[in-house]
N, C-alpha and C positions, 0 to 999 in steps of 0.2 A: 594488297590485301594485309591487314593489320591482324597480329596475333591477338588472341585474347589474354585477358591478364591472368596471370597462375594464381592457383588457389590461394595461397597465403594471402596476396594482395588483394584478390576480393572478397576473403574473409575479413582483412582489416578494413575495407570500406564498409562492408555490410556492420561491423560492431561500431565502427565512427557513427554510420547512419542511424544505429538503432539506439548509441548512447543520446544523440541528438532527440530523439523523439521521445526518449526519457526525461530528459531536461526539460522538453515542452510541455509533458504531462505533468510533470511534477509539480508546477506553477499552480495547477489547476485542481490539486489532490485536496480533500479535506486533511487540516493537519495531523490527525493519527495515521491517516496511510502514508501520507507524505514524509513523516518521521518512520514508519516501517520502510520506506523504500531507502530512505538515507542510512539508515542503521545496515542495512543490506550491502549497501554500495561502498560503505566505508569498512565491512567487516577485513580485517588484515589478510584471514586466510581463505575465504571464499567468495569476497567482494569485488567490485569494479577496482575499486584503489590498490588492494593486494596485488589483485591481477595485472594491474598496469606497472606496478613497482616491480614485479617479477619480471615483465618484459620489456623493461627499460635494463635492468639488472642483466638479463640475458642478451641483451642487444649491445651492454658494456663487453660482456666478455666477447661476443662477436669481433666488436669494434678493436679489442685489445691485440686479438690476434692478426686481423688485418691491418692495425696499425704496426704490428712486429716485422709484419710480412713486406712492410712499404707500399701496401694499397690505400691506406687511410692516412689521414695526418694526424699525429699523436692527439692534437687537441681535439677530434671527434671522439677519441675514446675518453681523455679527462672530462669533455663534457658530459656524456654518457654516465660515466662513473660518477662525477657530481650530481647529475641529476638524480639517478638510483640511491645514493646516500640521502640525498633531501627528501626524494618523496619516503623513502624508508621512515624516516623522522619524522614526517608529516602523519603518514600512516601509524606510527605509535601514539602520535598527539592525540590523534582523532579518536584513536580506539578507547582511548579512557573515557569518550563520551557515548560510545556505542551503549551500555546500560540503559543510559538515560533517554535516548532515542528509542529504545526498545520498550521502555517503560511507556512513555509517552504515546506510543505506537499501538500499544496494548490496551489505552483507555480507550471507554466508548465514545463514539464521534459527536454525540450529544450529552453533554453532562450537565444535571440540573443544579448542580452547585455553583456558586459564584465562581465566575472567570479568575485567572492566578493574577495575581499584579504584577504589571510590567516590571521588567527589572530594568536597572541602570545597564548600557553596554560601558565595557571598558575595551579603549583601543591600546595595544600595544605596538611600540614600534622597534624595530629591531635595528642595530646601526653598525 
């Protein structure tokens, strides 16, 4: 007889499932509502990205303790620490755009004025 997954594992599975549902629905939302959702997700304090960043940082602390005990290879701790740092940097970069997304999300769905002119996209490459 198999044992049911412990609550934290079920919780992680449920969060993953709901994130998939949110991503599927995001593409179907009108632009202002999609912008609101993205702004909520990107909020560094209360959003999904901030929560994932905190979760990975917590995982890094756990991995460090386990690596010091010899239960995990040090590479696991280093990888989680690096991921935590990079997610933190990404969160800060995206936080700069939260206000713009919130402004777009506050606009009425139907605007009688002319649509905004498309902006050229710029691609940055990191080396």
